[in-house]
N, C-alpha and C positions, 0 to 999 in steps of 0.2 A: 507571490511566494508563498509557501505553505510551511506549516509546523504542526508538531504534534508532541504529546506529553504524557505524564503519569496519569491523567484523568481520562485518557482515551479520546479525547476531543481533536478533531482536525480543524485548523483554523487556515484560511486563506486570506491573505493580506494584499491590499493594493499599495504597492511600494511608492508609485508616484504621489497619490493622495496622502499616503501614511496613515492609512485607516484599515480596520478589519472589512474585507470584502464578504466573507460569509463564513459562519461556524457551523461545522457538522456536529449534530448533537452527541451527548455522550452514548447514546444507545448504539452507535456505530461499533465501538469497541468498549467492551465491558472491562478490560484490563489496560495496562499502559500500551500506548502505541509507539514503537521503537523504530519503525522503518516507513519512510515516505518517498515517493518518487513521481515526477511527471513523466509521461511517455515521451520519447525523442520524436516521434513521428505524428502525434496527435495533440496538439496544446490543450485541448480540453479534457484530457483523460489524466486522473491522478490517481494513485494506487498507495494503499497504506497497509501495512502489516503490524499485528500487535501480540502480546503475550497471551491473548485469548485464542491464539492459534487461527485467527480468521485474516483473510486477506480481502481487502475491500477496494472496490473500484468506483470512481466517482465522476460524474460530468460537472466541471466546475462552471460551466455557463449556465446549464439548466439547475445547477445546485442540488443534484440528486444523487442517490446511490444508484449504480448501474448493476453490480453483481457482487456476490460475496462468494469467496471459496473457504471451505473449512480445511485447514491445513492439518498435516499429521502430528506437529510439534508447534509450540510458541514460537513466533517470528521475532527475531532480533535485528533483522536488517532485510532491505530488498533492493533490487536494482533492476531496471529494464536493460535489455540488449538493445543494440543499435537498430536492430529490425523492427522494434516496436511491438512484437507480438510474442516475445519471449521474456519471461521474468525470472530471476534468481532470487529465492527466499532463504536467507541464513537462519538457523535456529540456535536456541540456546546450548543445544547439545553438539553443536559444530558441524551437523548436516546441513547440506545445501540442496534444496529442491528446485529443479528447474521445471517451470510451467509454460506450456504453449497455450497462449490466449485464444486460439482459434477453437479449441475444444475444453479449455480451462482444466486440463489433466496434467498430472506429473509426467514428464518425459525421462528425465534423469534424477537419480539421487546420488549425490557425491557424499560419500560417509566421513564424518569427522574423527579425529583422532581420539 
């Protein structure tokens, strides 16, 4: 299980042992992190999005950062598509950015109201 919060820290929990598995340090997100998701096709891949407009990718087994994407706007939520290579990142303005993780580029922008 993973959690995040206003400090920008991403914490992984071992539910069976009821203890913290790992904590990614505060330097990963410099503002609150409001979105977090595990890949549906790769159990080792975790993604987070924050108000610092960064989308971060982590390897939960190696306990390291894999990639960082600088978004166009602060991220308020995110989700993986079932294919495991597409993510949707919602923003505070209501826009939704669809990214393809094969090249980490925006493929579609859905404009908010």
